[in-house]
C-alpha positions as CSV (number, residue, x, y, z in Angstrom):
1,M,0.0,0.0,0.0
2,L,1.3,3.4,-0.9
3,K,1.4,6.1,1.8
4,K,0.1,9.5,0.9
5,Q,3.0,12.0,1.1
6,L,2.3,15.2,3.0
7,T,3.5,18.5,1.6
8,F,5.2,20.7,4.1
9,Y,5.5,24.5,3.6
10,T,7.7,27.2,5.0
11,P,6.0,30.2,6.6
12,E,7.1,32.2,3.6
13,E,5.4,29.8,1.2
14,Y,2.3,29.7,3.3
15,L,2.1,33.5,3.3
16,A,2.6,33.7,-0.5
17,L,-0.2,31.1,-1.1
18,E,-2.5,33.0,1.4
19,E,-2.1,36.2,-0.6
20,K,-3.5,34.5,-3.7
21,A,-6.1,32.3,-2.0
22,D,-9.8,32.9,-2.2
23,H,-10.3,31.5,1.4
24,K,-8.4,31.8,4.6
25,S,-6.1,29.1,6.0
26,E,-4.2,28.6,9.2
27,F,-0.6,27.4,9.3
28,F,1.3,25.4,11.9
29,N,4.4,23.3,11.7
30,G,4.7,23.2,8.0
31,E,1.0,22.3,7.4
32,I,-1.8,24.5,6.0
33,F,-5.3,24.0,7.3
34,A,-8.3,25.4,5.4
35,M,-10.8,27.3,7.5
36,A,-14.5,26.6,7.2
37,G,-16.9,29.4,6.4
38,G,-19.0,30.8,9.2
39,S,-22.7,30.3,9.8
40,Y,-25.4,33.0,10.1
41,N,-25.1,33.0,13.9
42,H,-21.3,32.9,13.8
43,N,-21.2,36.0,11.7
44,V,-23.9,37.9,13.7
45,I,-22.0,37.1,17.0
46,A,-18.6,38.1,15.5
47,G,-20.2,41.3,14.2
48,N,-21.6,42.1,17.6
49,I,-18.3,41.6,19.3
50,N,-16.4,43.6,16.8
51,A,-19.0,46.5,17.1
52,A,-18.5,46.4,20.9
53,L,-14.7,46.4,20.7
54,N,-14.8,49.2,18.1
55,Q,-17.0,51.3,20.3
56,F,-14.5,50.8,23.1
57,A,-11.5,51.6,20.8
58,E,-13.0,54.9,19.5
59,S,-11.9,56.9,22.5
60,K,-8.8,54.9,23.4
61,P,-5.3,54.2,21.8
62,C,-6.6,50.8,20.7
63,V,-7.6,49.1,17.4
64,A,-10.2,46.4,17.0
65,F,-9.7,43.9,14.2
66,T,-12.1,41.5,12.5
67,S,-11.3,38.0,11.4
68,D,-9.5,39.3,8.3
69,M,-6.5,40.2,10.4
70,R,-4.1,37.3,10.9
71,V,-2.3,36.7,14.3
72,L,1.1,35.1,14.5
73,V,2.1,33.3,17.7
74,K,5.8,33.9,17.4
75,A,6.7,31.4,20.1
76,N,5.4,28.4,18.1
77,G,4.8,29.7,14.6
78,L,1.0,29.4,14.5
79,Y,-0.7,31.7,12.0
80,T,-4.4,32.0,12.6
81,Y,-7.4,34.3,12.2
82,P,-9.3,35.0,15.4
83,D,-12.9,36.2,15.0
84,A,-12.1,39.4,16.8
85,T,-8.9,40.9,18.2
86,L,-8.1,44.1,20.2
87,V,-4.6,45.7,20.3
88,C,-4.0,48.6,22.6
89,G,-0.9,50.8,22.1
90,Q,1.3,50.4,19.1
91,V,0.2,47.6,16.7
92,E,3.1,45.2,16.2
93,F,3.3,43.4,12.9
94,A,5.2,40.2,11.9
95,E,8.4,41.2,10.2
96,G,7.8,42.5,6.7
97,R,4.0,42.2,6.9
98,N,1.1,44.6,7.4
99,D,-1.5,41.8,7.6
100,T,-0.3,39.8,10.6
101,I,-0.2,41.2,14.1
102,T,1.8,39.8,17.0
103,N,0.6,41.7,20.1
104,P,-3.1,41.2,20.7
105,L,-4.5,42.2,24.1
106,I,-7.8,40.4,23.7
107,I,-8.8,37.6,21.4
108,V,-12.3,36.3,20.7
109,E,-13.3,33.0,19.1
110,V,-16.9,32.1,18.2
111,L,-17.3,28.3,18.7
112,S,-18.7,25.8,16.3
113,K,-19.1,22.1,16.5
114,S,-16.0,21.6,14.4
115,T,-13.7,24.1,16.2
116,R,-14.7,24.1,19.8
117,D,-12.2,21.5,21.0
118,Y,-9.4,23.1,19.0
119,D,-10.3,26.6,20.2
120,R,-10.3,25.5,23.8
121,G,-7.3,23.2,23.5
122,F,-4.3,23.7,21.2
123,K,-5.3,27.1,20.0
124,F,-5.7,28.5,23.6
125,E,-2.4,26.8,24.6
126,S,-0.8,28.7,21.7
127,Y,-2.5,32.0,22.4
128,R,-1.2,31.8,26.0
129,L,2.3,32.0,24.6
130,I,1.6,35.6,23.4
131,E,3.0,37.8,26.2
132,T,0.6,40.7,25.5
133,L,-2.6,38.5,25.6
134,Q,-4.7,39.2,28.7
135,D,-8.2,38.2,27.8
136,Y,-9.6,35.3,25.8
137,L,-13.3,34.9,25.1
138,L,-15.0,31.8,23.7
139,I,-18.6,32.3,22.6
140,D,-20.9,29.5,21.7
141,Q,-23.1,30.1,18.7
142,E,-25.6,27.3,19.4
143,R,-26.7,28.4,22.9
144,V,-26.1,31.3,25.3
145,H,-22.7,30.3,26.8
146,V,-19.6,32.5,27.2
147,E,-16.3,31.5,28.6
148,Y,-14.1,34.4,29.6
149,F,-10.5,33.7,30.5
150,H,-8.5,36.5,32.2
151,K,-4.8,36.5,32.9
152,L,-3.8,37.5,36.4
153,E,-0.6,39.4,37.3
154,D,1.1,36.2,38.4
155,G,0.5,34.6,35.0
156,R,-2.4,32.3,36.0
157,W,-5.6,32.3,34.0
158,V,-9.0,32.4,35.6
159,L,-12.3,31.5,34.0
160,I,-15.6,33.3,34.3
161,E,-18.4,31.5,32.7
162,T,-22.1,32.4,32.1
163,N,-25.1,31.1,30.3
164,L,-27.5,33.8,31.5
165,P,-28.7,36.2,28.7
166,E,-29.2,38.9,31.3
167,A,-25.7,38.7,32.7
168,E,-22.9,41.2,32.0
169,L,-19.2,40.4,31.8
170,T,-16.6,43.0,32.4
171,L,-13.5,42.7,30.3
172,Q,-11.2,43.3,33.2
173,T,-8.1,44.2,31.2
174,I,-9.8,47.2,29.6
175,N,-12.6,47.7,32.3
176,F,-15.3,47.4,29.6
177,P,-18.7,46.0,30.5
178,L,-20.1,43.6,27.9
179,P,-23.8,42.6,28.3
180,I,-24.4,39.0,27.2
181,S,-27.5,40.2,25.4
182,R,-25.3,42.5,23.2
183,I,-23.2,39.5,22.2
184,Y,-26.2,37.5,21.1
185,H,-28.3,40.4,19.7
186,K,-30.2,39.2,16.6
187,V,-29.0,35.6,16.8
188,D,-31.5,33.3,15.2
189,W,-31.9,30.2,17.5
190,F,-33.9,28.5,14.8
191,R,-30.8,28.4,12.5
192,V,-28.8,26.3,14.9
């Protein structure tokens, strides 16, 4: 039996392919992984989060990015596209790039059945290698459920979790109240 030979790419080859691609892909350890398109609810939630982060950033030295901005985890070489990202202070880009940031303060991922284990597992392990990262939000698109991880001064991460639509989370790093109802505004539960 013949074994299928894997093709491995350098980061430079991945970035060159990504510039020409009609879809987004993640990159890790020489392999390229195509990303699935988002559902209606995924896009509504991501839009709501981006609107909230943009509102916060309007009066601060911060910039909110949508899922079109790639993040590089320099410590392990993961290139990925979070659903929302906030950078405060000077935006730092990967060397020679203007489409890949390296210093997110907050990262948000909207969970789907196919990504939830990855977003909670390897991806979060990788994100924790980013020194500037202080907050990580995981938002379920199939039910009201938000997991908010906040990094303490001693480097430990704590979890605040809610499934109450009337609850409010405060993004502690930026002292920004975020009502759960705002996250799920206009989500269509019949599309789950």
